[in-house]
C-alpha positions in Angstrom: -92.1 59.6 -0.8 -89.2 57.2 -0.2 -88.4 56.2 3.4 -85.4 58.0 4.9 -83.4 56.3 7.6 -82.4 58.1 10.8 -78.8 57.8 9.8 -79.4 59.7 6.6 -81.3 62.4 8.4 -78.4 62.8 10.8 -75.9 63.1 7.9 -78.1 65.7 6.2 -78.6 67.8 9.3 -74.9 67.8 10.0 -74.1 68.9 6.4 -71.9 65.8 6.2 -71.6 63.7 3.0 -69.4 60.6 2.9 -68.4 61.4 -0.7 -67.5 65.0 -0.2 -65.8 64.4 3.2 -64.1 61.0 2.9 -61.4 61.9 5.4 -63.9 62.9 8.0 -65.9 59.8 7.4 -62.9 57.6 7.7 -61.8 59.2 11.0 -65.3 59.1 12.5 -65.7 55.4 11.5 -62.3 54.5 12.9 -62.9 56.1 16.2 -66.5 54.8 16.5 -65.2 51.3 15.8 -62.4 51.8 18.4 -64.9 53.1 21.0 -67.3 50.2 20.4 -64.4 47.8 20.8 -63.5 49.3 24.1 -67.1 49.3 25.3 -67.5 45.6 24.4 -64.2 44.7 26.1 -65.6 46.3 29.2 -69.1 44.9 29.1 -68.4 41.4 27.6 -64.8 40.6 28.7 -64.9 42.5 32.0 -61.6 44.3 31.1 -61.5 47.4 33.4 -65.3 47.8 32.8 -65.6 50.9 35.1 -63.1 52.7 32.8 -63.5 51.3 29.3 -67.3 51.3 29.2 -67.7 55.1 29.7 -64.5 55.8 27.7 -65.7 53.7 24.7 -69.2 55.1 24.9 -67.9 58.7 24.8 -65.7 57.9 21.8 -68.7 56.5 19.9 -71.0 59.4 20.7 -68.4 62.0 20.1 -68.0 60.8 16.5 -71.6 60.0 15.7 -72.5 62.1 12.6 -75.1 64.9 13.3 -74.6 64.9 17.1 -71.3 66.8 17.2 -71.1 66.3 21.0 -67.4 67.4 20.9 -67.6 70.2 18.3 -65.6 73.4 18.6 -65.8 76.9 17.2 -62.4 78.5 16.5 -60.9 81.9 15.8 -57.4 83.2 15.0 -55.7 85.5 17.5 -52.5 87.3 16.4 -51.3 88.6 19.7 -50.2 86.5 22.7 -51.5 89.2 25.0 -55.1 88.4 23.9 -54.8 84.9 25.4 -54.6 86.1 29.0 -57.2 84.3 31.1 -58.4 81.9 28.3 -56.5 78.8 29.2 -59.1 77.1 31.4 -62.1 77.4 29.0 -60.5 77.0 25.6 -57.9 75.1 23.7 -55.1 77.2 22.3 -53.0 75.9 19.4 -50.0 77.8 18.1 -49.8 77.9 14.3 -46.7 79.7 13.1 -46.8 83.2 14.5 -50.6 83.2 15.3 -52.8 81.3 17.8 -55.9 79.2 17.1 -58.3 79.6 20.0 -61.2 77.1 20.1 -64.1 76.8 22.6 -66.8 74.1 22.7 -70.0 74.8 20.9 -73.1 75.4 23.0 -74.6 71.9 22.7 -71.3 70.0 22.6 -71.9 68.4 26.0 -68.9 66.0 25.9 -66.5 68.8 25.0 -67.8 70.8 28.0 -67.3 67.8 30.2 -63.7 67.6 29.0 -63.1 71.3 29.8 -64.8 71.4 33.2 -63.7 68.0 34.5 -60.6 67.0 32.7 -58.8 70.2 31.4 -59.4 71.9 34.7 -57.7 68.9 36.3 -60.6 68.4 38.7 -61.3 64.9 37.5 -57.8 63.4 38.0 -57.4 65.2 41.3 -60.7 63.9 42.7 -59.7 60.4 41.5 -56.4 60.7 43.5 -58.5 61.9 46.5 -60.5 58.7 46.3 -57.4 56.5 45.8 -55.9 58.1 48.9 -59.0 57.1 50.9 -58.8 53.6 49.6 -55.1 53.0 50.0 -53.1 51.7 53.0 -49.6 53.4 53.3 -48.6 51.3 56.3 -46.6 48.8 54.1 -44.5 51.6 52.7 -43.7 53.1 56.1 -43.2 49.8 57.9 -40.4 48.7 55.5 -39.2 52.0 53.9 -36.0 50.6 52.4 -38.1 48.4 50.0 -40.2 51.4 49.1 -37.2 52.9 47.2 -38.1 50.3 44.6 -41.0 52.6 43.7 -38.5 55.3 42.7 -36.4 52.9 40.6 -39.5 51.8 38.7 -39.7 55.3 37.2 -36.9 54.3 34.9 -39.2 53.5 32.0 -40.6 57.0 32.1 -37.2 58.6 31.6 -35.9 56.2 29.0 -39.0 56.2 26.8 -39.3 60.0 27.0 -35.8 60.1 25.5 -36.7 57.5 22.9 -39.9 59.4 21.9 -37.9 62.6 21.6 -35.4 60.9 19.3 -38.2 59.7 17.1 -39.4 63.2 16.4 -42.2 63.7 19.0 -42.4 67.2 20.4 -41.0 67.5 23.9 -44.5 67.7 25.6 -45.7 64.6 23.8 -42.5 62.7 24.5 -42.7 63.4 28.2 -46.4 62.5 28.4 -45.8 59.2 26.5 -43.0 58.3 29.0 -45.3 58.8 32.0 -47.4 55.8 30.8 -44.5 53.7 32.2 -45.6 54.6 35.7 -48.9 52.7 35.2 -50.9 55.4 36.8 -54.0 56.5 35.0 -54.9 59.8 36.7 -51.2 60.9 36.6 -51.0 60.1 32.9 -54.2 62.1 32.2 -53.0 65.0 34.4 -49.6 65.1 32.6 -51.1 64.9 29.1 -53.7 67.7 29.9 -50.8 70.0 30.8 -48.3 69.3 28.1 -49.9 67.2 25.3 -53.7 67.6 25.3 -54.0 66.2 21.8 -52.7 62.8 23.1 -54.7 62.5 26.3 -57.1 60.0 24.7 -54.5 57.5 23.2 -52.4 57.7 26.3 -55.3 57.1 28.7 -56.3 54.0 26.7 -52.7 52.9 26.7 -52.2 53.2 30.5 -55.4 51.5 31.5 -55.0 48.8 28.9 -51.5 47.9 30.2 -52.8 48.0 33.8 -55.4 45.5 32.9 -52.7 43.4 31.2 -50.3 43.4 34.2 -51.0 39.8 35.1 -50.0 38.9 31.5 -47.1 41.2 31.0 -45.2 41.1 34.3 -44.9 37.3 35.1 -42.7 36.4 32.1 -40.4 39.3 32.9 -40.2 38.3 36.6 -39.4 34.6 35.7 -36.8 35.7 33.2 -35.0 38.0 35.6 -35.4 36.1 38.9 -34.3 32.4 39.2 -36.9 30.1 40.8 -35.3 29.7 44.2 -35.0 33.5 44.7 -38.7 33.9 44.1 -39.4 32.0 47.3 -37.2 34.2 49.5 -39.1 35.0 52.8 -39.0 38.5 54.2 -38.9 39.6 57.8 -42.2 40.5 59.4 -43.3 44.2 59.0 -43.2 46.7 61.8 -46.4 48.2 63.1 -47.2 51.8 62.0 -49.5 54.1 63.8 -52.1 56.5 62.3 -50.1 59.4 63.8 -47.0 58.3 61.9 -48.9 58.2 58.7 -50.4 61.7 59.2 -47.0 63.1 60.1 -45.5 61.5 57.0 -48.1 63.2 54.8 -47.5 66.6 56.4 -43.8 66.3 55.7 -44.3 65.0 52.2 -46.8 67.7 51.2 -44.5 70.5 52.5 -41.5 68.9 50.7 -43.4 68.6 47.4 -44.8 72.2 47.7 -41.3 73.6 47.8 -39.5 71.1 45.5 -42.1 70.0 42.9 -45.0 72.4 43.1 -46.6 71.1 39.8 -47.1 67.7 41.5 -48.7 69.3 44.6 -52.4 69.0 43.5 -52.1 65.2 43.1 -50.0 64.6 46.2 -52.3 66.9 48.3 -55.4 65.1 47.1 -53.8 61.7 47.9 -52.8 62.9 51.3 -56.2 64.4 52.1 -57.9 61.1 51.1 -55.5 59.0 53.2 -55.8 61.3 56.2 -59.6 60.8 56.1 -58.9 57.1 56.3 -56.5 57.4 59.2 -57.9 60.3 61.3 -59.9 58.0 63.6 -62.7 60.5 63.9 -66.0 58.5 64.0 -68.1 61.2 62.3 -65.5 61.7 59.5 -65.1 57.9 58.9 -68.9 57.3 58.8 -69.5 60.0 56.2 -66.4 61.1 54.3 -64.8 57.7 54.8 -67.6 56.1 52.7 -68.4 58.9 50.3 -64.9 59.7 49.1 -63.7 56.2 48.1 -67.1 55.2 46.8 -69.6 57.7 45.4 -67.1 60.6 44.8 -64.5 58.3 43.2 -67.1 56.7 40.9 -68.5 60.1 39.8 -65.1 61.5 39.1 -64.0 58.4 37.2 -67.2 58.3 35.0 -67.0 62.0 34.1 -63.2 61.9 33.5 -63.6 58.9 31.1 -66.4 60.7 29.3 -64.2 63.8 28.9 -61.2 61.8 27.8 -63.3 59.8 25.3 -64.4 63.1 23.7 -60.8 63.9 22.8 -60.6 60.9 20.4 -63.0 62.4 17.9 -62.8 64.1 14.6 -64.2 67.4 16.0 -61.7 67.6 18.9 -58.7 66.7 16.7 -59.6 69.2 14.0 -58.2 71.9 16.4 -54.8 70.4 16.4 -54.3 68.6 13.1 -52.7 70.7 10.3 -52.4 69.5 6.7 -55.7 67.9 5.8 -55.6 64.2 5.0 -51.9 63.8 5.5 -52.1 65.6 8.9 -54.8 63.1 10.2 -52.9 60.1 8.9 -49.7 61.4 10.6 -51.6 61.9 13.8 -53.1 58.4 13.8 -49.7 56.9 13.0 -48.2 58.8 15.9 -51.0 57.8 18.3 -50.4 54.1 17.6 -46.7 54.6 17.9 -47.3 56.3 21.3 -49.3 53.2 22.4 -46.3 51.0 21.6 -43.9 53.3 23.3 -46.1 53.3 26.4 -45.9 49.5 26.5 -42.1 49.7 26.2 -42.1 52.3 29.1 -44.1 49.9 31.3 -41.8 47.0 30.6 -38.6 49.1 31.3 -40.2 50.3 34.5 -40.8 46.7 35.6 -37.2 45.8 34.8 -36.0 48.9 36.7 -38.0 47.9 39.8 -36.8 44.3 39.7 -33.2 45.4 39.2 -33.2 47.7 42.2 -34.9 44.9 44.3 -31.9 42.7 43.4 -29.6 45.4 44.7 -31.6 45.4 48.0 -31.4 41.6 48.1 -27.6 41.8 48.1 -27.3 44.8 50.4 -29.6 43.2 53.0 -27.9 39.8 52.6 -30.9 38.0 51.3 -33.7 39.7 53.3 -35.5 41.2 50.2 -37.4 39.1 47.7 -36.6 40.5 44.2 -40.2 39.9 43.2 -41.3 43.0 45.0 -39.6 44.9 42.2 -42.7 44.1 40.0 -44.7 46.2 42.4 -42.7 49.4 41.9 -45.1 50.6 39.2 -48.2 52.4 40.4 -50.9 49.9 39.6 -52.2 49.3 43.1 -52.7 46.5 44.1 -52.5 44.5 40.8 -48.7 44.4 40.5 -48.3 43.6 44.2 -50.6 40.6 43.7 -48.6 39.5 40.7 -45.5 39.4 43.0 -47.3 37.4 45.6 -48.7 35.0 43.0 -45.3 34.3 41.5 -43.8 33.7 45.0 -46.7 31.3 45.9 -46.1 29.3 42.8 -42.7 28.4 44.0 -43.5 28.1 47.7 -47.1 28.5 49.0 -45.8 29.4 52.4 -44.0 32.5 51.1 -46.0 35.7 51.9 -44.7 38.9 50.4 -47.9 40.8 49.5 -47.7 43.2 52.4 -44.0 44.0 51.5 -44.9 44.4 47.8 -47.6 46.9 48.6 -44.9 49.2 50.0 -43.2 49.8 46.6 -46.6 49.8 45.0 -48.0 52.8 46.9 -44.5 54.4 46.8 -44.7 54.2 43.0 -47.9 56.2 43.0 -46.1 59.1 44.8 -43.0 58.6 42.6 -44.9 58.8 39.3 -46.7 61.9 40.5 -43.4 63.6 41.4 -41.8 62.7 38.0 -44.9 64.0 36.2 -44.8 67.2 38.2 -41.1 67.7 37.4 -41.9 67.1 33.7 -44.7 69.6 33.7 -42.6 72.3 35.5 -39.7 71.8 33.1 -42.0 72.0 30.0 -43.7 75.1 31.2 -40.3 76.7 32.0 -39.1 75.9 28.4 -42.3 77.3 26.9 -41.8 80.6 28.8 -38.3 80.9 27.4 -39.7 80.6 23.9 
C-alpha cells in the first residue's frame, strides 16, 4: 500500500480536491501565505509581534484544509421577524429579499472565538480598558488647547470615507475604511464589527501595519510641511494636574458621550474605568487591578481578539458574504487590497490635518506651539508622540515636546472613538429606515 501524506489525509477528510475546487484552493493558499508572512514579520522582524503573531497564526489555521476551524453552517430565512435575538451568535447577510443566517459549526473553535470575543465587542472593549490603565491623560489636561489637534487629526477618516463611497464601497464599508485613519486598532475593529464585519480582517491588518510604520510614514510628511527652524520651537512648561481633576474629567466626558454619542460609550467608558483605576490612589486597587488590567487582562484580550480577527480572513468565513462564485471572491480580494490603500491614505490625511491645525495654534499663540505636535494627533500612543519629539531633537537636542505631544495623542484616542460611534449610530439609523 502506497504511503499517504498527512496533507492528503486532511484533504480527503475534508472532501476537498484542488482540481474540483480550484477557487477554494487558491483562496486558502493566498490567506495561508498571507498569515504566514504576518507571523514571520512578527517573530523574525519584531513588527508588532504581540499582534501579528496571533493574527497570522489564526489566518493560517483557519484556512488549513481539513481543520475547518472557521467553518459555518447556514440557512435561509425569509422573514425579518425571525432574526430577533440572533445578532450576537450568528452572522446575518441580506441577499435580495431573504436573509442568510450562519452560525459556527460545533468544532470551529476560531469562529467561536470570533463570535464570543470579537463580535460581542468584548475583546476591543477590554483592550480599551487596559489602554486606559496604561495611559496618562495629564498631558492632555495640562495643555488642553493643544489637545484640539486630536480632533483635527480625524480629517482623514471623513475624507477617505467620502472617497471610498465614491469608489462604490457600500456605506458601512466606506465608513469602516475611513476609521483606519485614526490609527486606533481596537476602534477600527469595533467599527468594522458593527457596520462591515466582512472587512474586519483586512482593516485590522491595515491599521496595525500603519501604526508599526509610523516612524517611516510621518517624518517625511513633517519635514515637508514644517520648515526646519519651526521644528525647534520650545513650548511653555506644562501645568500640574491632580488625580481629582482627571477623575472629574472622566465623569463629565462619560456623561456627555452617553447623551451625545451613545454608540461610542462602551469604548469611552472602558477607557475611563481603566484610567480611574490608575488614578484612584487606593493602595489595594493599585496593587491588584493596577497590575492585572494593563498586563494580564490586556494581553489575554489582545491574543483572543487577534485570533478572532484572523479567523475572518478565511475561505470558510468569507463564504457567508461572497456572492457570485469565482468572480465574487476575486472582487472581494480586489476590494480588500483597495481598502488597505485607502487606509494608508486616511492615515496620511489625518497626519496632515493634525499638523495643519497645529500651525493654526502656532499663529494664534504667537509661536508658543511647536507644529510638530500635529503628528501626534492620531491615536497611536505613544509612537506618534515619539516621532514628534525625535524630529524636534534632530534640529535642537534641547527641545523637549514629548509631554506636549502626548496631549494630542491621547486626545486622538477619544476623538477616534467618538467619530466611530457617530458613524455606527448614523449607519444603524439608515438601516432602520430601509
